[in-house]
Jmol script that loads the backbone (N, CA, C; Angstrom):
load data "model"
ATOM      1  N   MET A   1      42.095 141.996 136.424  1.00  0.00           N
ATOM      2  CA  MET A   1      41.480 140.999 135.397  1.00  0.00           C
ATOM      3  C   MET A   1      40.194 139.841 135.594  1.00  0.00           C
ATOM      4  N   THR A   2      39.570 139.692 134.389  1.00  0.00           N
ATOM      5  CA  THR A   2      38.351 138.559 134.488  1.00  0.00           C
ATOM      6  C   THR A   2      38.994 137.467 134.204  1.00  0.00           C
ATOM      7  N   ASP A   3      38.761 136.430 134.727  1.00  0.00           N
ATOM      8  CA  ASP A   3      39.381 134.643 134.265  1.00  0.00           C
ATOM      9  C   ASP A   3      38.610 134.715 133.125  1.00  0.00           C
ATOM     10  N   TYR A   4      38.570 134.613 131.738  1.00  0.00           N
ATOM     11  CA  TYR A   4      38.212 133.683 131.006  1.00  0.00           C
ATOM     12  C   TYR A   4      38.060 132.225 130.411  1.00  0.00           C
ATOM     13  N   GLY A   5      37.557 131.941 129.929  1.00  0.00           N
ATOM     14  CA  GLY A   5      37.072 130.222 130.223  1.00  0.00           C
ATOM     15  C   GLY A   5      38.638 129.899 129.289  1.00  0.00           C
ATOM     16  N   SER A   6      38.584 130.403 127.921  1.00  0.00           N
ATOM     17  CA  SER A   6      39.850 129.508 127.032  1.00  0.00           C
ATOM     18  C   SER A   6      40.809 130.273 127.014  1.00  0.00           C
ATOM     19  N   ARG A   7      42.029 129.451 126.115  1.00  0.00           N
ATOM     20  CA  ARG A   7      43.171 130.080 126.309  1.00  0.00           C
ATOM     21  C   ARG A   7      43.278 131.231 125.634  1.00  0.00           C
ATOM     22  N   ALA A   8      42.417 131.059 124.499  1.00  0.00           N
ATOM     23  CA  ALA A   8      41.914 132.033 123.065  1.00  0.00           C
ATOM     24  C   ALA A   8      41.749 133.302 123.618  1.00  0.00           C
ATOM     25  N   GLU A   9      40.790 133.342 124.834  1.00  0.00           N
ATOM     26  CA  GLU A   9      39.666 134.301 125.356  1.00  0.00           C
ATOM     27  C   GLU A   9      40.789 135.110 126.041  1.00  0.00           C
ATOM     28  N   ARG A  10      41.884 134.101 126.812  1.00  0.00           N
ATOM     29  CA  ARG A  10      42.610 134.690 127.775  1.00  0.00           C
ATOM     30  C   ARG A  10      43.334 135.696 126.838  1.00  0.00           C
ATOM     31  N   TRP A  11      44.381 135.362 125.990  1.00  0.00           N
ATOM     32  CA  TRP A  11      44.972 135.331 125.174  1.00  0.00           C
ATOM     33  C   TRP A  11      44.811 136.661 124.828  1.00  0.00           C
ATOM     34  N   VAL A  12      43.668 136.698 123.594  1.00  0.00           N
ATOM     35  CA  VAL A  12      43.044 137.809 123.200  1.00  0.00           C
ATOM     36  C   VAL A  12      42.789 139.233 124.121  1.00  0.00           C
ATOM     37  N   ALA A  13      42.149 138.912 125.413  1.00  0.00           N
ATOM     38  CA  ALA A  13      41.515 139.270 126.545  1.00  0.00           C
ATOM     39  C   ALA A  13      43.104 140.313 126.937  1.00  0.00           C
ATOM     40  N   GLN A  14      44.564 139.827 126.797  1.00  0.00           N
ATOM     41  CA  GLN A  14      45.543 140.354 127.178  1.00  0.00           C
ATOM     42  C   GLN A  14      46.229 140.918 126.697  1.00  0.00           C
ATOM     43  N   LYS A  15      46.772 140.467 125.056  1.00  0.00           N
ATOM     44  CA  LYS A  15      47.379 140.864 124.029  1.00  0.00           C
ATOM     45  C   LYS A  15      46.469 142.228 122.977  1.00  0.00           C
ATOM     46  N   TRP A  16      45.378 141.657 122.437  1.00  0.00           N
ATOM     47  CA  TRP A  16      45.003 141.536 121.447  1.00  0.00           C
ATOM     48  C   TRP A  16      44.773 143.511 121.419  1.00  0.00           C
ATOM     49  N   PRO A  17      43.972 144.592 122.627  1.00  0.00           N
ATOM     50  CA  PRO A  17      44.589 145.512 122.644  1.00  0.00           C
ATOM     51  C   PRO A  17      45.555 146.470 122.375  1.00  0.00           C
ATOM     52  N   ALA A  18      46.613 145.977 122.485  1.00  0.00           N
ATOM     53  CA  ALA A  18      48.053 146.401 121.765  1.00  0.00           C
ATOM     54  C   ALA A  18      48.171 146.221 120.129  1.00  0.00           C
ATOM     55  N   ILE A  19      47.809 144.995 119.955  1.00  0.00           N
ATOM     56  CA  ILE A  19      48.248 144.785 118.903  1.00  0.00           C
ATOM     57  C   ILE A  19      46.875 145.225 117.877  1.00  0.00           C
ATOM     58  N   ARG A  20      46.142 145.464 118.557  1.00  0.00           N
ATOM     59  CA  ARG A  20      44.691 146.165 117.813  1.00  0.00           C
ATOM     60  C   ARG A  20      44.730 147.631 117.308  1.00  0.00           C
ATOM     61  N   ALA A  21      45.788 148.305 118.299  1.00  0.00           N
ATOM     62  CA  ALA A  21      46.217 149.517 117.881  1.00  0.00           C
ATOM     63  C   ALA A  21      46.946 149.768 116.929  1.00  0.00           C
ATOM     64  N   ARG A  22      47.746 148.890 117.048  1.00  0.00           N
ATOM     65  CA  ARG A  22      48.918 149.217 115.908  1.00  0.00           C
ATOM     66  C   ARG A  22      47.898 149.145 114.117  1.00  0.00           C
ATOM     67  N   GLY A  23      47.353 148.440 113.970  1.00  0.00           N
ATOM     68  CA  GLY A  23      46.366 148.631 113.128  1.00  0.00           C
ATOM     69  C   GLY A  23      46.280 147.285 112.449  1.00  0.00           C
ATOM     70  N   MET A  24      45.455 146.795 111.303  1.00  0.00           N
ATOM     71  CA  MET A  24      45.163 145.861 111.062  1.00  0.00           C
ATOM     72  C   MET A  24      45.824 145.397 109.838  1.00  0.00           C
ATOM     73  N   TRP A  25      46.349 146.378 108.952  1.00  0.00           N
ATOM     74  CA  TRP A  25      47.228 146.106 107.911  1.00  0.00           C
ATOM     75  C   TRP A  25      48.835 145.769 108.195  1.00  0.00           C
ATOM     76  N   ARG A  26      49.324 146.450 109.318  1.00  0.00           N
ATOM     77  CA  ARG A  26      50.712 145.947 110.236  1.00  0.00           C
ATOM     78  C   ARG A  26      50.184 144.525 109.977  1.00  0.00           C
ATOM     79  N   PHE A  27      49.523 144.162 111.382  1.00  0.00           N
ATOM     80  CA  PHE A  27      49.120 142.912 111.780  1.00  0.00           C
ATOM     81  C   PHE A  27      49.103 141.413 110.685  1.00  0.00           C
ATOM     82  N   VAL A  28      48.930 142.236 109.632  1.00  0.00           N
ATOM     83  CA  VAL A  28      48.372 141.126 108.335  1.00  0.00           C
ATOM     84  C   VAL A  28      49.492 140.691 107.629  1.00  0.00           C
ATOM     85  N   LEU A  29      50.560 142.302 107.055  1.00  0.00           N
ATOM     86  CA  LEU A  29      51.444 141.934 106.468  1.00  0.00           C
ATOM     87  C   LEU A  29      52.683 141.544 107.273  1.00  0.00           C
ATOM     88  N   LEU A  30      52.587 141.883 108.664  1.00  0.00           N
ATOM     89  CA  LEU A  30      53.834 140.702 109.408  1.00  0.00           C
ATOM     90  C   LEU A  30      53.220 139.312 109.515  1.00  0.00           C
ATOM     91  N   LYS A  31      52.317 139.825 110.554  1.00  0.00           N
ATOM     92  CA  LYS A  31      52.308 138.171 111.152  1.00  0.00           C
ATOM     93  C   LYS A  31      51.681 137.329 109.790  1.00  0.00           C
ATOM     94  N   GLY A  32      50.742 137.930 109.031  1.00  0.00           N
ATOM     95  CA  GLY A  32      50.530 136.722 108.220  1.00  0.00           C
ATOM     96  C   GLY A  32      51.463 136.773 106.857  1.00  0.00           C
ATOM     97  N   VAL A  33      51.491 137.413 105.740  1.00  0.00           N
ATOM     98  CA  VAL A  33      52.103 137.309 104.455  1.00  0.00           C
ATOM     99  C   VAL A  33      54.029 137.185 105.114  1.00  0.00           C
ATOM    100  N   ALA A  34      54.531 138.130 106.003  1.00  0.00           N
ATOM    101  CA  ALA A  34      55.796 137.723 106.199  1.00  0.00           C
ATOM    102  C   ALA A  34      56.218 136.644 107.177  1.00  0.00           C
ATOM    103  N   PHE A  35      55.561 136.676 108.177  1.00  0.00           N
ATOM    104  CA  PHE A  35      55.798 135.102 108.861  1.00  0.00           C
ATOM    105  C   PHE A  35      55.077 134.165 108.361  1.00  0.00           C
ATOM    106  N   TRP A  36      53.934 133.851 108.533  1.00  0.00           N
ATOM    107  CA  TRP A  36      53.390 132.652 108.380  1.00  0.00           C
ATOM    108  C   TRP A  36      53.601 132.383 106.704  1.00  0.00           C
ATOM    109  N   GLY A  37      53.271 133.194 105.853  1.00  0.00           N
ATOM    110  CA  GLY A  37      53.810 133.070 104.724  1.00  0.00           C
ATOM    111  C   GLY A  37      55.093 132.815 104.151  1.00  0.00           C
ATOM    112  N   GLY A  38      55.902 133.549 104.892  1.00  0.00           N
ATOM    113  CA  GLY A  38      57.368 133.270 105.206  1.00  0.00           C
ATOM    114  C   GLY A  38      57.581 131.495 104.931  1.00  0.00           C
ATOM    115  N   LEU A  39      57.367 131.156 106.569  1.00  0.00           N
ATOM    116  CA  LEU A  39      57.767 130.077 106.766  1.00  0.00           C
ATOM    117  C   LEU A  39      56.916 128.835 105.939  1.00  0.00           C
ATOM    118  N   MET A  40      55.898 129.027 105.380  1.00  0.00           N
ATOM    119  CA  MET A  40      55.574 128.212 104.508  1.00  0.00           C
ATOM    120  C   MET A  40      56.633 128.447 103.033  1.00  0.00           C
ATOM    121  N   PHE A  41      56.583 129.547 102.667  1.00  0.00           N
ATOM    122  CA  PHE A  41      57.643 129.134 101.743  1.00  0.00           C
ATOM    123  C   PHE A  41      58.467 128.340 101.913  1.00  0.00           C
ATOM    124  N   ALA A  42      59.328 128.770 103.098  1.00  0.00           N
ATOM    125  CA  ALA A  42      60.735 128.075 103.545  1.00  0.00           C
ATOM    126  C   ALA A  42      60.685 126.508 103.888  1.00  0.00           C
ATOM    127  N   PHE A  43      59.683 126.691 104.461  1.00  0.00           N
ATOM    128  CA  PHE A  43      58.835 124.993 104.217  1.00  0.00           C
ATOM    129  C   PHE A  43      58.893 124.484 102.911  1.00  0.00           C
ATOM    130  N   LEU A  44      58.657 124.850 101.872  1.00  0.00           N
ATOM    131  CA  LEU A  44      58.162 124.303 100.519  1.00  0.00           C
ATOM    132  C   LEU A  44      59.324 124.062 100.083  1.00  0.00           C
ATOM    133  N   ALA A  45      60.777 125.291  99.726  1.00  0.00           N
ATOM    134  CA  ALA A  45      61.580 125.311  99.101  1.00  0.00           C
ATOM    135  C   ALA A  45      62.413 124.044  99.640  1.00  0.00           C
ATOM    136  N   ILE A  46      62.421 124.032 101.253  1.00  0.00           N
ATOM    137  CA  ILE A  46      63.231 122.993 101.758  1.00  0.00           C
ATOM    138  C   ILE A  46      62.986 121.591 100.878  1.00  0.00           C
ATOM    139  N   MET A  47      61.730 121.292 101.092  1.00  0.00           N
ATOM    140  CA  MET A  47      61.046 119.970 100.696  1.00  0.00           C
ATOM    141  C   MET A  47      61.132 120.043  99.188  1.00  0.00           C
ATOM    142  N   MET A  48      60.879 121.055  98.736  1.00  0.00           N
ATOM    143  CA  MET A  48      61.074 120.859  97.118  1.00  0.00           C
ATOM    144  C   MET A  48      62.547 120.186  96.987  1.00  0.00           C
ATOM    145  N   LEU A  49      63.649 121.251  97.460  1.00  0.00           N
ATOM    146  CA  LEU A  49      64.954 120.533  97.383  1.00  0.00           C
ATOM    147  C   LEU A  49      65.579 119.507  97.223  1.00  0.00           C
ATOM    148  N   VAL A  50      65.035 118.772  98.717  1.00  0.00           N
ATOM    149  CA  VAL A  50      64.805 117.616  99.204  1.00  0.00           C
ATOM    150  C   VAL A  50      64.156 116.734  97.838  1.00  0.00           C
ATOM    151  N   GLN A  51      63.169 116.616  97.476  1.00  0.00           N
ATOM    152  CA  GLN A  51      62.921 115.931  96.537  1.00  0.00           C
ATOM    153  C   GLN A  51      63.345 115.674  95.332  1.00  0.00           C
ATOM    154  N   PHE A  52      63.426 117.053  94.801  1.00  0.00           N
ATOM    155  CA  PHE A  52      63.888 117.240  93.364  1.00  0.00           C
ATOM    156  C   PHE A  52      65.600 117.879  93.308  1.00  0.00           C
ATOM    157  N   GLY A  53      66.275 118.523  94.065  1.00  0.00           N
ATOM    158  CA  GLY A  53      67.010 118.724  94.016  1.00  0.00           C
ATOM    159  C   GLY A  53      67.114 120.131  93.168  1.00  0.00           C
ATOM    160  N   ALA A  54      68.617 120.906  93.712  1.00  0.00           N
ATOM    161  CA  ALA A  54      68.559 122.281  93.053  1.00  0.00           C
ATOM    162  C   ALA A  54      68.715 122.236  91.662  1.00  0.00           C
ATOM    163  N   ALA A  55      69.369 121.026  91.185  1.00  0.00           N
ATOM    164  CA  ALA A  55      69.643 121.245  89.718  1.00  0.00           C
ATOM    165  C   ALA A  55      68.651 120.568  89.043  1.00  0.00           C
ATOM    166  N   HIS A  56      67.348 120.044  89.630  1.00  0.00           N
ATOM    167  CA  HIS A  56      66.218 120.211  88.619  1.00  0.00           C
ATOM    168  C   HIS A  56      65.863 121.497  87.793  1.00  0.00           C
ATOM    169  N   PRO A  57      65.705 120.904  86.353  1.00  0.00           N
ATOM    170  CA  PRO A  57      65.675 121.878  85.506  1.00  0.00           C
ATOM    171  C   PRO A  57      64.562 122.914  85.587  1.00  0.00           C
ATOM    172  N   ARG A  58      63.254 122.510  86.604  1.00  0.00           N
ATOM    173  CA  ARG A  58      62.089 123.240  87.014  1.00  0.00           C
ATOM    174  C   ARG A  58      62.017 123.983  88.512  1.00  0.00           C
ATOM    175  N   PHE A  59      63.266 123.631  89.218  1.00  0.00           N
ATOM    176  CA  PHE A  59      63.201 124.116  90.536  1.00  0.00           C
ATOM    177  C   PHE A  59      63.004 125.319  90.866  1.00  0.00           C
ATOM    178  N   PRO A  60      63.882 126.965  89.887  1.00  0.00           N
ATOM    179  CA  PRO A  60      63.217 127.845  89.935  1.00  0.00           C
ATOM    180  C   PRO A  60      61.815 127.970  89.574  1.00  0.00           C
ATOM    181  N   LEU A  61      61.138 127.428  88.939  1.00  0.00           N
ATOM    182  CA  LEU A  61      59.565 127.764  88.118  1.00  0.00           C
ATOM    183  C   LEU A  61      59.026 127.068  89.386  1.00  0.00           C
ATOM    184  N   LEU A  62      59.448 126.559  90.167  1.00  0.00           N
ATOM    185  CA  LEU A  62      58.524 125.452  91.370  1.00  0.00           C
ATOM    186  C   LEU A  62      58.423 126.810  92.404  1.00  0.00           C
ATOM    187  N   LEU A  63      59.978 127.403  93.082  1.00  0.00           N
ATOM    188  CA  LEU A  63      59.519 128.647  93.949  1.00  0.00           C
ATOM    189  C   LEU A  63      59.126 129.967  93.410  1.00  0.00           C
ATOM    190  N   ALA A  64      59.031 129.813  92.151  1.00  0.00           N
ATOM    191  CA  ALA A  64      58.580 131.484  91.761  1.00  0.00           C
ATOM    192  C   ALA A  64      57.016 131.022  91.732  1.00  0.00           C
ATOM    193  N   VAL A  65      56.594 129.756  91.766  1.00  0.00           N
ATOM    194  CA  VAL A  65      54.617 129.559  92.313  1.00  0.00           C
ATOM    195  C   VAL A  65      54.293 129.625  93.389  1.00  0.00           C
ATOM    196  N   ALA A  66      55.530 129.051  94.099  1.00  0.00           N
ATOM    197  CA  ALA A  66      55.431 128.837  95.473  1.00  0.00           C
ATOM    198  C   ALA A  66      55.205 130.087  96.141  1.00  0.00           C
ATOM    199  N   LEU A  67      55.958 131.182  95.819  1.00  0.00           N
ATOM    200  CA  LEU A  67      56.271 132.627  96.608  1.00  0.00           C
ATOM    201  C   LEU A  67      54.948 133.399  96.631  1.00  0.00           C
ATOM    202  N   PRO A  68      54.332 133.528  95.020  1.00  0.00           N
ATOM    203  CA  PRO A  68      53.030 133.919  95.553  1.00  0.00           C
ATOM    204  C   PRO A  68      51.677 133.385  96.332  1.00  0.00           C
ATOM    205  N   LEU A  69      51.965 132.236  95.901  1.00  0.00           N
ATOM    206  CA  LEU A  69      50.990 131.043  96.602  1.00  0.00           C
ATOM    207  C   LEU A  69      51.102 131.678  97.751  1.00  0.00           C
ATOM    208  N   CYS A  70      52.417 131.070  98.473  1.00  0.00           N
ATOM    209  CA  CYS A  70      52.170 131.467  99.941  1.00  0.00           C
ATOM    210  C   CYS A  70      51.961 132.539 100.644  1.00  0.00           C
ATOM    211  N   ALA A  71      52.375 133.891  99.835  1.00  0.00           N
ATOM    212  CA  ALA A  71      51.724 135.050 100.073  1.00  0.00           C
ATOM    213  C   ALA A  71      50.394 134.876 100.228  1.00  0.00           C
ATOM    214  N   ILE A  72      49.794 134.872  99.231  1.00  0.00           N
ATOM    215  CA  ILE A  72      48.238 134.956  99.843  1.00  0.00           C
ATOM    216  C   ILE A  72      47.770 133.763 100.914  1.00  0.00           C
ATOM    217  N   GLY A  73      48.744 132.613 100.825  1.00  0.00           N
ATOM    218  CA  GLY A  73      47.770 131.679 101.778  1.00  0.00           C
ATOM    219  C   GLY A  73      48.322 132.838 103.466  1.00  0.00           C
ATOM    220  N   GLY A  74      48.737 133.551 103.098  1.00  0.00           N
ATOM    221  CA  GLY A  74      49.985 134.182 104.471  1.00  0.00           C
ATOM    222  C   GLY A  74      48.999 135.565 104.786  1.00  0.00           C
ATOM    223  N   LEU A  75      48.484 136.043 103.402  1.00  0.00           N
ATOM    224  CA  LEU A  75      47.007 137.089 103.307  1.00  0.00           C
ATOM    225  C   LEU A  75      45.844 136.751 104.093  1.00  0.00           C
ATOM    226  N   CYS A  76      45.721 135.429 103.411  1.00  0.00           N
ATOM    227  CA  CYS A  76      44.593 135.148 103.923  1.00  0.00           C
ATOM    228  C   CYS A  76      44.595 134.930 105.407  1.00  0.00           C
ATOM    229  N   TRP A  77      45.427 133.870 105.858  1.00  0.00           N
ATOM    230  CA  TRP A  77      45.482 133.808 107.485  1.00  0.00           C
ATOM    231  C   TRP A  77      45.801 135.003 108.115  1.00  0.00           C
ATOM    232  N   GLY A  78      46.400 135.721 107.893  1.00  0.00           N
ATOM    233  CA  GLY A  78      46.155 137.049 108.771  1.00  0.00           C
ATOM    234  C   GLY A  78      44.993 137.852 108.614  1.00  0.00           C
ATOM    235  N   LEU A  79      44.340 137.910 107.527  1.00  0.00           N
ATOM    236  CA  LEU A  79      42.765 138.415 107.568  1.00  0.00           C
ATOM    237  C   LEU A  79      41.900 137.407 108.535  1.00  0.00           C
ATOM    238  N   LEU A  80      42.011 136.433 108.199  1.00  0.00           N
ATOM    239  CA  LEU A  80      41.176 135.611 109.277  1.00  0.00           C
ATOM    240  C   LEU A  80      41.428 135.564 110.863  1.00  0.00           C
ATOM    241  N   THR A  81      42.686 135.489 110.877  1.00  0.00           N
ATOM    242  CA  THR A  81      43.117 135.827 112.286  1.00  0.00           C
ATOM    243  C   THR A  81      42.631 136.984 112.839  1.00  0.00           C
ATOM    244  N   TRP A  82      42.626 138.139 111.910  1.00  0.00           N
ATOM    245  CA  TRP A  82      42.575 139.488 112.544  1.00  0.00           C
ATOM    246  C   TRP A  82      41.109 139.197 112.886  1.00  0.00           C
ATOM    247  N   TYR A  83      39.761 139.078 112.313  1.00  0.00           N
ATOM    248  CA  TYR A  83      38.851 138.486 111.863  1.00  0.00           C
ATOM    249  C   TYR A  83      38.042 137.897 113.110  1.00  0.00           C
ATOM    250  N   PHE A  84      38.891 136.759 113.704  1.00  0.00           N
ATOM    251  CA  PHE A  84      38.369 135.744 114.486  1.00  0.00           C
ATOM    252  C   PHE A  84      38.778 136.150 115.760  1.00  0.00           C
ATOM    253  N   ASN A  85      40.116 136.963 115.687  1.00  0.00           N
ATOM    254  CA  ASN A  85      40.437 137.590 117.181  1.00  0.00           C
ATOM    255  C   ASN A  85      39.267 139.123 117.475  1.00  0.00           C
ATOM    256  N   GLU A  86      39.155 139.817 116.381  1.00  0.00           N
ATOM    257  CA  GLU A  86      38.289 140.657 116.919  1.00  0.00           C
ATOM    258  C   GLU A  86      36.795 140.431 117.053  1.00  0.00           C
ATOM    259  N   ARG A  87      36.161 139.033 116.607  1.00  0.00           N
ATOM    260  CA  ARG A  87      35.197 138.626 117.389  1.00  0.00           C
ATOM    261  C   ARG A  87      35.401 138.609 118.428  1.00  0.00           C
ATOM    262  N   ILE A  88      36.036 137.889 119.065  1.00  0.00           N
ATOM    263  CA  ILE A  88      36.216 137.466 120.162  1.00  0.00           C
ATOM    264  C   ILE A  88      36.693 138.589 121.460  1.00  0.00           C
ATOM    265  N   TYR A  89      37.187 139.457 120.610  1.00  0.00           N
ATOM    266  CA  TYR A  89      37.608 140.689 121.596  1.00  0.00           C
ATOM    267  C   TYR A  89      36.078 141.571 121.929  1.00  0.00           C
ATOM    268  N   ARG A  90      35.303 141.460 120.769  1.00  0.00           N
ATOM    269  CA  ARG A  90      34.258 142.467 120.853  1.00  0.00           C
ATOM    270  C   ARG A  90      33.217 141.898 121.639  1.00  0.00           C
ATOM    271  N   ALA A  91      33.297 140.158 121.991  1.00  0.00           N
ATOM    272  CA  ALA A  91      32.427 139.470 122.771  1.00  0.00           C
ATOM    273  C   ALA A  91      32.804 139.585 124.141  1.00  0.00           C
ATOM    274  N   LEU A  92      34.052 139.520 124.345  1.00  0.00           N
ATOM    275  CA  LEU A  92      34.542 140.042 125.620  1.00  0.00           C
ATOM    276  C   LEU A  92      34.347 141.398 125.992  1.00  0.00           C
ATOM    277  N   GLN A  93      34.152 142.243 125.174  1.00  0.00           N
ATOM    278  CA  GLN A  93      33.566 144.036 125.590  1.00  0.00           C
ATOM    279  C   GLN A  93      32.234 143.455 125.819  1.00  0.00           C
ATOM    280  N   THR A  94      31.942 143.159 125.338  1.00  0.00           N
ATOM    281  CA  THR A  94      30.135 143.240 125.082  1.00  0.00           C
ATOM    282  C   THR A  94      29.614 142.202 126.642  1.00  0.00           C
ATOM    283  N   SER A  95      30.644 141.399 127.117  1.00  0.00           N
ATOM    284  CA  SER A  95      29.577 140.683 127.921  1.00  0.00           C
ATOM    285  C   SER A  95      30.543 141.008 129.561  1.00  0.00           C
ATOM    286  N   ARG A  96      31.238 142.308 129.389  1.00  0.00           N
ATOM    287  CA  ARG A  96      31.709 142.748 130.641  1.00  0.00           C
ATOM    288  C   ARG A  96      30.544 143.469 131.193  1.00  0.00           C
TER     289      ARG A  96
END
end "model"
wireframe off; spacefill off
backbone 0.3
color backbone group
């Protein structure tokens, strides 16, 4: 294995081919929407629960608004992460 400069380059060189083989949408949906979006939703739900309390009349509405926003944020994160990892991977492939 070639020793690449940054930690991101080493990670992409080692792990990205297997992730890439599973497909973009699997990565985006699992890592982006489910993982990142889910963590953000859980964080926001806990913060709203602490701030307003479960008895607040608008608490369900806040959760209902946060859920699709976190899913959209996770989708964007997944797509951007895929795009940048692909750029790094292709650059590493052409430099060989």
